[in-house]
C-alpha positions in Angstrom: 8.9 -13.4 -20.5 8.1 -16.4 -22.5 9.0 -18.4 -19.7 6.5 -16.5 -17.4 3.7 -16.7 -20.1 4.0 -20.4 -20.4 3.8 -20.9 -16.6 0.9 -18.7 -16.4 -0.7 -20.7 -19.5 0.2 -24.0 -17.7 -1.6 -22.9 -14.4 -4.7 -21.5 -16.3 -5.0 -25.2 -18.1 -4.3 -26.6 -14.5 -7.4 -25.4 -12.9 -9.6 -26.0 -15.9 -8.2 -29.8 -15.9 -8.9 -30.1 -12.2 -12.1 -28.9 -12.4 -13.3 -31.3 -15.6 -10.8 -33.9 -16.3 -10.6 -37.3 -14.2 -8.1 -39.6 -16.0 -8.6 -43.3 -15.8 -5.1 -44.8 -15.0 -4.8 -48.2 -15.9 -1.8 -50.7 -15.5 0.3 -51.5 -12.2 2.3 -48.4 -11.2 3.9 -50.0 -8.5 7.4 -50.8 -10.4 7.2 -47.2 -11.3 6.6 -46.2 -7.4 9.7 -48.3 -6.6 11.8 -46.6 -9.5 10.9 -43.3 -7.6 11.8 -44.1 -4.2 15.3 -45.5 -5.2 16.5 -42.9 -7.7 18.6 -41.7 -4.6 19.2 -38.3 -7.3 21.4 -40.6 -9.4 19.1 -41.4 -12.4 16.8 -38.6 -13.0 13.1 -39.4 -14.6 12.0 -38.2 -17.9 8.3 -38.5 -19.1 8.3 -39.0 -23.0 5.3 -38.2 -24.8 4.8 -38.3 -28.6 3.1 -35.1 -29.0 4.0 -31.7 -27.5 0.8 -31.0 -25.9 0.4 -28.6 -22.8 -2.7 -30.4 -21.9 -1.6 -34.0 -21.8 1.7 -32.6 -20.2 -0.3 -31.0 -17.2 -2.7 -34.2 -17.3 0.6 -36.4 -16.5 1.7 -33.7 -13.8 -1.2 -33.9 -12.0 -1.6 -37.7 -11.8 2.5 -37.9 -11.2 1.4 -35.8 -7.9 -1.5 -37.9 -6.8 0.7 -41.3 -7.2 3.7 -39.7 -5.4 6.1 -40.2 -8.5 8.6 -37.9 -9.3 7.2 -34.4 -10.5 6.7 -34.1 -14.6 7.1 -30.3 -14.2 10.1 -30.7 -11.5 13.7 -29.3 -13.2 15.5 -32.5 -14.7 19.0 -31.8 -13.7 22.7 -33.6 -14.7 25.2 -32.0 -13.0 26.0 -28.9 -15.2 23.3 -29.8 -17.5 20.0 -28.2 -16.1 16.5 -28.6 -18.3 13.4 -26.5 -17.2 10.9 -29.4 -17.1 10.9 -33.3 -17.2 9.1 -33.9 -20.1 10.5 -35.0 -23.6 8.2 -34.6 -26.8 9.2 -36.5 -29.5 7.3 -34.5 -32.1 5.6 -30.9 -32.1 2.3 -30.7 -32.0 0.3 -31.2 -35.3 3.5 -33.1 -37.1 4.0 -36.0 -38.7 5.6 -38.5 -36.8 8.4 -39.6 -39.4 9.6 -36.4 -39.7 13.4 -36.2 -39.4 14.4 -33.6 -36.9 15.5 -34.3 -33.7 14.1 -32.9 -30.5 16.6 -30.5 -28.8 16.2 -31.7 -25.6 16.7 -35.4 -26.5 19.9 -34.0 -28.6 21.3 -32.4 -25.1 20.6 -35.4 -23.1 22.3 -37.7 -25.2 25.3 -35.5 -25.8 25.6 -35.3 -22.3 25.3 -38.9 -21.5 27.6 -39.9 -24.0 30.4 -37.4 -22.3 29.3 -39.3 -18.9 28.7 -42.5 -19.5 28.4 -43.5 -15.6 25.2 -41.1 -15.4 21.6 -42.0 -17.0 18.3 -40.8 -17.5 15.2 -43.0 -17.1 12.8 -42.2 -19.7 9.2 -43.1 -18.8 6.6 -43.0 -21.8 3.3 -42.0 -21.0 0.0 -43.0 -23.4 -2.9 -40.7 -23.3 -6.2 -41.4 -25.4 -9.2 -39.0 -24.8 -12.5 -41.1 -25.1 -10.5 -44.6 -25.1 -12.0 -46.1 -22.1 -15.4 -44.4 -21.9 -17.2 -44.7 -18.8 -20.1 -43.1 -19.1 -20.2 -42.0 -22.7 -24.1 -42.1 -24.0 -24.1 -40.7 -27.4 -23.1 -41.9 -31.0 -21.5 -38.3 -31.5 -19.0 -38.9 -28.6 -18.0 -42.5 -30.1 -17.2 -41.3 -33.2 -15.2 -38.5 -31.6 -12.5 -40.7 -29.6 -9.2 -41.2 -30.2 -7.8 -43.2 -33.2 -4.3 -43.5 -34.8 -4.6 -40.0 -36.3 -2.8 -37.2 -34.3 -5.4 -34.6 -32.9 -5.5 -31.1 -34.1 -5.4 -28.4 -31.7 -9.5 -27.9 -32.0 -10.0 -31.7 -32.1 -7.9 -31.9 -28.5 -10.0 -29.1 -27.3 -13.2 -30.8 -28.2 -11.6 -34.0 -26.6 -11.2 -32.0 -23.2 -14.6 -30.9 -23.6 -16.4 -34.4 -24.5 -13.9 -36.7 -22.4 -13.2 -35.0 -19.1 -14.1 -38.0 -17.6 -13.4 -40.6 -20.1 -9.9 -40.4 -21.0 -7.4 -43.1 -20.4 -3.9 -42.6 -19.2 -0.7 -45.2 -19.1 2.7 -45.1 -17.3 4.9 -47.5 -19.1 7.9 -49.5 -17.9 11.2 -47.2 -17.7 13.8 -47.7 -20.5 17.4 -46.3 -19.7 18.5 -43.9 -22.2 22.1 -44.9 -21.9 21.3 -48.3 -22.9 19.5 -47.0 -25.8 22.6 -45.1 -27.1 24.5 -48.0 -26.1 22.8 -50.0 -28.5 22.8 -47.4 -31.2 26.4 -47.3 -31.0 26.8 -51.1 -31.6 23.9 -51.2 -34.2 23.9 -48.2 -36.0 27.4 -46.5 -36.0 27.2 -44.4 -38.7 24.2 -42.8 -37.7 23.2 -40.1 -35.1 22.3 -41.6 -31.9 19.1 -39.5 -31.8 17.9 -41.1 -35.0 18.1 -44.8 -33.1 16.7 -43.6 -30.2 14.1 -41.3 -31.7 13.2 -44.4 -34.0 12.7 -46.7 -30.8 10.9 -44.7 -28.6 8.4 -44.2 -31.4 8.4 -47.8 -31.8 7.1 -48.8 -28.7 4.5 -45.8 -28.8 3.5 -47.8 -31.8 3.1 -50.9 -29.9 1.6 -49.4 -26.8 -0.9 -48.0 -29.2 -1.6 -51.1 -31.2 -2.2 -52.9 -28.1 -5.0 -50.4 -27.1 -6.6 -49.8 -30.4 -5.3 -52.7 -32.9 -3.8 -52.3 -36.0 -4.2 -49.1 -38.2 -6.9 -51.2 -40.4 -8.1 -50.1 -43.8 -11.6 -50.1 -44.9 -13.1 -53.5 -45.8 -13.2 -52.9 -49.3 -9.4 -52.6 -50.0 -8.8 -55.3 -47.4 -10.6 -57.5 -49.8 -8.8 -56.0 -53.1 -5.5 -56.6 -51.4 -6.2 -60.0 -50.8 -7.5 -60.8 -54.1 -3.8 -60.3 -55.5 -2.1 -62.2 -53.1 -0.4 -65.1 -54.9 -2.3 -67.9 -52.9 -5.8 -66.8 -54.1 -4.6 -66.1 -57.5 -3.2 -69.9 -57.7 -6.6 -71.2 -55.8 -8.6 -69.3 -58.5 -6.8 -70.5 -61.5 -6.9 -74.6 -60.2 -10.6 -73.9 -59.5 -11.2 -72.8 -63.0 -9.3 -76.0 -64.2 -10.7 -78.4 -61.9 -14.5 -76.9 -62.0 -14.5 -76.5 -65.2 -15.6 -72.7 -65.3 -14.0 -69.5 -66.5 -11.4 -67.5 -64.5 -13.8 -64.8 -64.3 -16.4 -66.9 -62.6 -13.7 -68.5 -60.3 -12.7 -64.5 -59.4 -16.1 -63.9 -58.2 -16.4 -66.8 -56.4 -13.2 -66.0 -54.5 -14.5 -62.3 -53.9 -18.0 -63.7 -52.9 -15.9 -66.0 -50.2 -14.0 -62.7 -49.3 -17.3 -60.8 -49.0 -18.6 -63.7 -46.5 -15.8 -64.0 -44.5 -14.2 -60.5 -43.8 -14.9 -58.4 -41.0 -15.7 -54.7 -41.2 -14.2 -53.3 -38.0 -15.5 -49.9 -37.0 -14.3 -48.0 -33.9 -17.6 -46.4 -34.0 -19.2 -50.0 -33.3 -16.9 -50.7 -30.9 -17.7 -47.8 -28.9 -21.2 -48.1 -29.2 -21.1 -51.8 -28.1 -19.4 -50.4 -25.2 -22.0 -48.2 -24.1 -25.0 -50.8 -24.9 -23.0 -53.4 -23.4 -22.6 -51.7 -20.1 -26.3 -51.1 -19.9 -26.7 -54.6 -20.7 -24.2 -56.1 -18.0 -26.0 -53.4 -15.6 -29.6 -55.5 -16.1 -28.8 -58.4 -16.6 -26.1 -59.5 -13.7 -25.1 -58.5 -10.5 -21.4 -58.0 -11.6 -18.6 -58.9 -13.8 -15.3 -60.2 -12.2 -12.3 -60.2 -13.9 -9.1 -62.3 -12.6 -5.5 -62.4 -13.7 -5.8 -59.9 -16.9 -2.5 -57.8 -16.0 -0.8 -60.7 -17.3 -2.6 -60.2 -20.6 -1.4 -56.4 -20.7 2.2 -57.2 -20.4 2.3 -59.9 -22.9 0.0 -57.7 -25.5 3.1 -55.1 -26.5 5.6 -57.9 -27.6 3.0 -61.4 -28.8 0.6 -62.0 -31.0 -2.3 -62.3 -28.8 -4.7 -65.4 -29.4 -7.7 -65.6 -27.1 -8.9 -69.3 -26.7 -12.1 -69.1 -24.0 -14.4 -72.1 -23.2 -17.9 -71.7 -24.9 -20.7 -71.9 -22.5 -23.0 -68.8 -24.1 -23.6 -66.3 -26.8 -22.6 -64.0 -24.4 -19.1 -65.1 -24.1 -18.7 -63.2 -27.6 -19.9 -60.1 -26.2 -18.1 -60.4 -22.7 -14.7 -61.0 -23.5 -14.3 -58.1 -26.1 -16.1 -56.2 -23.4 -13.8 -56.9 -21.0 -10.7 -56.6 -22.9 -11.7 -53.5 -24.0 -12.8 -51.9 -20.7 -9.0 -52.5 -19.4 -7.7 -50.8 -22.2 -6.5 -53.4 -24.9 -7.7 -53.8 -28.5 -10.8 -56.0 -28.9 -10.1 -59.3 -30.7 -11.1 -60.1 -34.3 -13.5 -63.0 -33.7 -14.1 -66.3 -35.7 -17.6 -66.8 -35.8 -19.7 -69.5 -36.9 -21.6 -68.5 -40.1 -24.9 -69.2 -38.4 -24.8 -65.9 -36.7 -24.3 -63.8 -39.9 -27.9 -62.8 -39.2 -29.7 -59.9 -40.4 -28.6 -56.5 -38.7 -26.9 -58.6 -36.1 -24.3 -59.8 -38.7 -23.1 -56.2 -40.0 -22.9 -55.3 -36.4 -20.9 -58.4 -35.2 -18.5 -57.5 -38.5 -18.0 -53.9 -37.4 -17.0 -55.4 -33.7 -14.5 -57.3 -35.6 -16.2 -60.8 -36.2 -15.6 -62.5 -39.2 -17.3 -65.5 -40.0 -16.5 -69.2 -40.9 -18.3 -71.8 -42.5 -18.5 -74.9 -40.0 -17.1 -77.2 -42.7 -14.9 -76.6 -45.7 -16.2 -79.7 -47.5 -13.3 -80.2 -49.4 -13.5 -76.8 -51.1 -10.0 -75.8 -52.0 -10.8 -72.5 -53.2 -12.7 -71.0 -49.9 -9.8 -73.1 -47.5 -7.2 -70.9 -49.7 -9.1 -67.6 -49.1 -9.9 -68.2 -45.9 -6.1 -69.6 -45.1 -5.1 -66.1 -46.7 -7.5 -63.6 -44.8 -6.4 -65.1 -41.2 -2.9 -65.0 -42.5 -3.5 -61.1 -43.5 -5.0 -60.7 -39.8 -1.8 -62.1 -37.8 0.5 -60.3 -40.2 -0.9 -57.1 -39.0 -0.7 -58.6 -35.5 -4.4 -58.1 -34.6 -5.3 -59.8 -32.0 -7.3 -63.0 -32.6 -10.4 -65.0 -30.8 -11.8 -68.5 -31.3 -13.3 -71.0 -29.0 -11.2 -74.2 -28.6 -14.5 -76.0 -28.3 -15.8 -75.3 -31.7 -19.3 -75.0 -30.4 -20.9 -74.2 -27.1 -20.5 -77.5 -24.4 -24.3 -78.4 -23.7 -23.2 -80.1 -20.8 -21.1 -78.0 -18.8 -17.8 -79.8 -19.4 -15.2 -79.0 -21.5 -15.4 -80.5 -25.1 -12.6 -81.8 -26.8 -10.5 -79.7 -28.8 -11.5 -78.5 -32.3 -8.0 -77.9 -33.9 -9.0 -76.4 -37.2 -8.5 -72.7 -36.4 -5.6 -73.7 -34.3 -3.6 -75.7 -37.2 -4.0 -72.5 -39.7 -3.0 -70.4 -37.0 0.2 -72.0 -36.5 0.9 -72.9 -40.3 0.2 -69.2 -40.7 2.8 -68.4 -38.1 5.2 -70.7 -39.8 4.7 -68.9 -43.1 6.2 -65.7 -41.2 4.6 -63.5 -38.7 5.8 -60.5 -37.1 5.3 -61.5 -33.5 5.7 -65.0 -31.6 2.1 -65.9 -30.5 0.5 -66.5 -27.0 -2.5 -68.3 -26.4 -4.7 -66.9 -23.7 -6.8 -69.9 -22.1 -10.2 -67.9 -20.5 -12.5 -69.7 -18.6 -16.3 -68.0 -18.3 -18.3 -68.9 -15.0 -21.9 -67.9 -15.1 -24.4 -68.6 -12.5 -27.3 -68.6 -15.0 -27.4 -68.7 -18.6 -29.5 -67.0 -21.0 -29.7 -69.9 -23.3 -30.5 -72.2 -20.1 -34.2 -73.1 -21.0 -33.2 -74.1 -24.5 -30.1 -76.3 -23.3 -32.7 -78.1 -20.8 -34.7 -78.7 -24.0 -31.7 -80.1 -25.7 -30.7 -82.0 -23.0 -33.8 -83.6 -22.7 -33.6 -84.9 -26.3 -34.9 -81.8 -28.5 -33.3 -81.0 -31.6 -30.8 -78.1 -31.6 -32.6 -74.9 -32.4 -30.9 -72.6 -35.3 -29.8 -69.3 -34.5 -32.3 -66.5 -35.7 -32.9 -62.7 -35.4 -36.1 -64.1 -33.8 -34.3 -66.3 -31.0 -32.0 -63.7 -30.3 -34.8 -60.8 -29.7 -36.6 -63.5 -27.2 -33.0 -63.8 -25.7 -33.1 -59.7 -25.2 -36.4 -59.8 -23.4 -34.8 -61.7 -20.4 -32.5 -58.7 -19.4 -34.7 -57.7 -16.4 -34.2 -60.8 -14.9 -31.2 -61.4 -12.3 -28.4 -63.9 -13.8 -26.2 -63.5 -10.6 -22.3 -62.7 -11.0 -20.3 -63.9 -14.1 -16.8 -64.4 -13.7 -14.0 -64.2 -16.4 -10.6 -65.8 -15.7 -7.4 -65.4 -17.5 -5.5 -68.6 -17.4 -2.2 -69.5 -17.6 -0.9 -68.4 -21.4 0.4 -71.1 -23.8 3.0 -69.9 -25.7 3.6 -71.2 -29.4 7.5 -71.1 -30.2 8.9 -73.5 -27.2 6.3 -76.2 -28.4 7.4 -75.6 -32.0 11.1 -76.3 -30.8 10.1 -79.0 -28.5 8.7 -80.7 -31.5 11.6 -80.1 -33.7 9.0 -78.3 -36.1 10.2 -76.3 -39.2 11.1 -72.7 -38.8 9.0 -71.7 -42.1 6.5 -73.7 -43.7 5.1 -72.8 -47.2 1.1 -72.5 -47.6 1.3 -75.2 -49.8 3.0 -77.5 -48.3 1.4 -80.6 -46.0 1.5 -80.6 -42.2 4.4 -82.3 -41.2 3.9 -84.9 -38.3 6.1 -82.1 -36.1 4.0 -79.4 -36.5 0.8 -81.6 -36.3 2.3 -82.9 -33.1 2.7 -79.0 -31.6 -1.1 -78.7 -33.0 -2.3 -81.5 -30.4 -0.1 -80.1 -27.5 -1.0 -76.6 -27.9 -4.9 -77.6 -27.9 -4.2 -80.0 -24.6 -2.2 -77.2 -23.0 -5.1 -74.7 -23.7 -7.8 -77.3 -22.6 -5.7 -78.0 -19.5 -5.4 -74.3 -18.5 -8.8 -72.9 -19.1 -9.3 -75.7 -16.5 -6.9 -74.4 -14.2 -8.6 -71.4 -14.4 -12.2 -72.6 -12.7 -14.2 -70.4 -10.7 -16.0 -72.3 -7.7 -19.0 -70.1 -7.8 -21.9 -70.3 -5.0 -24.2 -71.7 -7.7 -21.8 -74.6 -8.9 -20.7 -75.6 -5.3 -24.2 -75.9 -4.0 -25.4 -77.9 -7.3 -22.6 -80.1 -6.7 -23.8 -81.0 -3.2 -27.4 -81.1 -3.7 -27.3 -82.9 -6.7 -25.6 -86.1 -5.0 -28.8 -86.5 -2.9 -31.0 -89.2 -4.0 -34.0 -86.6 -4.6 -32.1 -83.4 -5.1 -32.5 -82.1 -1.5 -31.3 -82.6 1.7 -31.6 -81.1 5.2 -30.2 -77.6 6.0 -27.8 -78.5 8.4 -26.4 -81.3 6.0 -25.9 -78.8 3.0 -24.2 -76.6 5.3 -21.7 -79.2 6.6 -21.4 -80.9 3.3 -20.5 -77.2 1.8 -17.7 -77.1 4.2 -16.4 -80.7 3.5 -16.1 -79.7 0.0 -14.5 -76.0 0.6 -12.0 -78.0 3.0 -11.3 -80.6 0.2 -10.5 -77.3 -2.4 -8.1 -76.3 0.6 -6.2 -79.6 1.1 -6.0 -80.5 -2.6 -6.0 -76.6 -4.3 -6.4 -77.6 -7.7 -4.4 -74.4 -9.2 -2.8 -71.1 -7.9 -5.6 -69.5 -10.6 -8.7 -71.1 -9.3 -10.9 -68.6 -7.7 -12.9 -70.0 -4.7 -16.2 -68.1 -3.6 -15.8 -66.2 -0.5 -19.7 -66.4 0.7 -20.2 -68.3 3.8 -22.1 -71.5 4.0 -25.4 -69.8 5.1 -25.0 -67.0 2.0 -24.6 -69.5 -0.3 -28.0 -71.3 0.2 -29.3 -67.8 0.5 -27.5 -67.0 -2.9 -29.5 -70.1 -4.3 -32.7 -69.2 -3.3 -32.1 -65.6 -4.8 -31.4 -66.9 -8.2 -34.6 -69.1 -7.9 -32.4 -72.0 -8.1 -33.2 -73.5 -4.8 -35.8 -73.3 -2.4 -36.7 -74.0 1.7 -39.4 -77.1 2.1 -40.0 -78.7 5.5 -40.0 -82.2 5.9 -40.6 -83.8 9.2 -40.6 -81.0 11.2 -37.0 -79.8 9.8 -36.2 -77.2 7.3 -34.7 -78.9 4.0 -33.1 -77.3 1.1 -34.3 -78.5 -2.3 -33.9 -78.2 -6.1 -36.4 -76.0 -7.6 -38.5 -77.3 -10.2 -37.1 -77.6 -14.0 -33.7 -76.3 -12.3 -32.3 -80.0 -11.9 -31.0 -80.1 -15.8 -29.2 -76.4 -15.4 -27.7 -77.2 -12.1 -26.0 -80.4 -13.5 -24.6 -78.0 -15.9 -22.8 -75.8 -13.5 -21.9 -79.0 -11.1 -20.1 -79.8 -14.2 -18.2 -77.0 -14.5 -16.1 -77.2 -11.4 -16.2 -81.3 -11.5 -12.7 -81.8 -12.4 -11.4 -80.3 -9.2 -13.2 -82.9 -7.2 -12.7 -86.1 -9.6 -9.6 -87.6 -8.4 -11.2 -87.5 -4.7 -14.4 -89.1 -6.2 -12.5 -91.8 -7.7 -10.5 -92.9 -4.7 -13.5 -92.9 -2.9 -15.1 -95.2 -5.8 -12.1 -97.3 -4.8 -12.9 -97.3 -1.1 -16.8 -98.7 -1.5 -16.2 -102.1 -1.5 -13.3 -102.4 0.8 -13.2 -102.1 4.6 -9.2 -101.6 4.0 -6.6 -101.4 1.6 -2.9 -101.1 1.8 -2.0 -97.6 0.4 0.1 -98.6 -2.5 -2.6 -100.8 -3.8 -4.8 -97.9 -3.8 -2.1 -95.7 -5.7 -1.5 -98.6 -8.1 -5.4 -98.9 -8.8 -5.6 -95.0 -9.0 -2.5 -94.9 -11.3 -4.4 -97.5 -13.8 -7.7 -95.4 -13.9 -5.9 -91.8 -14.1 -5.0 -92.0 -18.2 -8.6 -92.3 -18.9 -9.6 -89.5 -15.9 -6.9 -87.2 -17.2 -8.1 -87.4 -20.8 -11.7 -86.7 -20.3 -11.4 -84.1 -17.6 -8.5 -82.4 -19.3 -6.5 -82.6 -16.1 -3.2 -81.0 -15.6 -0.8 -83.5 -13.9 1.1 -86.1 -15.6 1.6 -89.6 -14.3 4.7 -88.5 -12.7 3.3 -86.0 -10.7 0.1 -87.3 -9.9 1.1 -89.3 -6.7 1.9 -86.5 -4.6 -2.1 -85.6 -5.4 -3.2 -88.5 -4.1 -1.2 -88.0 -1.0 -3.1 -84.6 -0.7 -6.5 -86.1 -1.0 -5.8 -89.0 1.3 -4.9 -86.0 4.0 -8.0 -84.7 3.3 -9.6 -88.0 4.1 -8.1 -88.5 7.0 -8.4 -84.7 8.6 -12.5 -85.6 7.4 -12.0 -88.7 10.3 -13.6 -90.6 6.7 -10.5 -93.0 6.8 -7.0 -93.8 8.9 -3.8 -94.9 8.0 -1.6 -97.2 10.0 1.5 -99.3 8.6 0.6 -98.0 5.5 -3.1 -99.7 5.8 -5.7 -97.6 4.8 -8.9 -98.2 7.1 -12.2 -96.8 6.0 -14.5 -95.5 8.6 -17.9 -97.2 9.6 -19.4 -94.1 10.8 -22.9 -93.0 9.3 -21.5 -89.5 8.0 -18.3 -90.4 7.1 -19.9 -93.3 5.1 -22.3 -90.9 3.6 -19.9 -88.4 2.4 -17.6 -90.9 0.7 -20.6 -92.3 -0.9 -21.8 -88.6 -2.1 -18.0 -88.6 -3.6 -18.4 -91.9 -5.1 -21.7 -90.8 -6.5 -19.8 -88.2 -8.6 -17.3 -90.5 -10.2 -20.1 -92.7 -11.3 -22.1 -90.5 -12.4 -19.3 -88.5 -14.4 -18.3 -91.8 -16.1 
């Protein structure tokens, strides 16, 4: 009778959820689909959830049906063992997660598999959060009610379904062998019940998934500050400040607390969700789209690594854009190191709520501030909080990457060596804009005007521009940089006290990490239509060319990127050459003009400086070809060996200036690819290892355009 009632209740719940719930499935289910197809009825699948919730079970069953996965409500059969469904709930609904009662089904499965060691059950943990990925949230109340770390009551779950029928998140995680868990339990904890080990490991997995999505379970700001004030490092710094500055201990303590108050974030889930509502509307008005590349790699790393996002810095939009992209794809937004100049009235408090913590541009030998900031950073890393800071320090005004500012990087590595819970991975990230909100101020600064200080008035002025069209913005996640292998390569110590000076091995590691991050940002370059068009037109004497020549030159530059593809992560516009021109006209960056009865393409007035900025974004992908063309300028012919030798002399300076990815040992094969391109375009020919430069007018003009790139760049 009870089973019949449960089935009836489940069918009723299914009908309701089918009408009002549309979950957002995140992550790649391809591997799970392959597991399902390759089962051959030998290892049944069991879906694991933390809380016993009928609505969540029905939701999972619906999705397994849509994705053609193993049915969740199908019986779980193991010869003589026959379970009614394929769910495993770790805890009864509403119960505390640390209780010691083991689920009856788990005990039965473990007992069976111990007796039958050649059989197995594949456990698929499933995370469900209501309101975590709100596509359509439009009010504060809904933002405040979305899932956090606390387990929802039945009433709260009913509200969740009502409020977030189309705003919930579900993820199927990688399969886990229950037999492997039992063996691990037997090896590691022979004196305990295997169920104890399995339950703990599964709960730990869920905590990792949830932390990757929601971030650590943070206390309120005041509690964090109070706890940090008791840290040994800060207490020692307070005493030293009192002695060195000849002030009372109380005065030193007040200074330390004021520093923490100035630095610390005030993270708030409601702020994050409100920002999501606001930014979704902002991007819709501001951009034609936000394109994201290579994010799945970040999702996989987030479970096992402390994530530190290290993007290039092109615009104030960077802060908002990266957090938005990360949040919308189901991971926790990072805590961001923001310059103290951004701690403005109103905006500063909102930024703190979204995870910003503020840092002074210079510590100026302030030992107390240094100790306080390092301890705060260490507290974030110790709680496995994802971080973000700009490796260049400030925004680039030229469009090219700036040399790394290594202060934050050094403190991060030093904190890791004090003892963090997870290994660290840095995620280089490339932003590719087609227009900039700060465009007019950049033009003034490039023209010699003094940089304007940030202000609330300046932000309000920027907001006025939201009706304008700023094209598409690209966010491309680059090849990750793992810290531990570089520490090992440099023979750095495994642990380092806070008070110790950094040994050369750690300093070398800081330099290597910084260089790898910059190189990997450039590897994730996006060749968008604006940057490509800018590169073509700005090489012309009057920043204008015949339309037919522009079309030809665009194709020649695309051909180079095909012959000498900078990196697999590089993204290249899919627009045709005609479409690229029309796109530039739409963004009011270029225009048609008539000249001698022919249609020309010309850079619009006051746009040249900004287009130079965008061409500089991608210049590193062309710079070796430009260098080779420069060497051909004064030569009718040259031996290939001599050419490569001259390139090798110049290469170290080019590599350092443009953060190119190739070592001197690898670079010769890149010269060969460039030479093959020049031959394919009939710019040069090779006979008996002698390179002959073409004397045709078209060949001369293209070589001159490449050579001009080199002379302008350096």
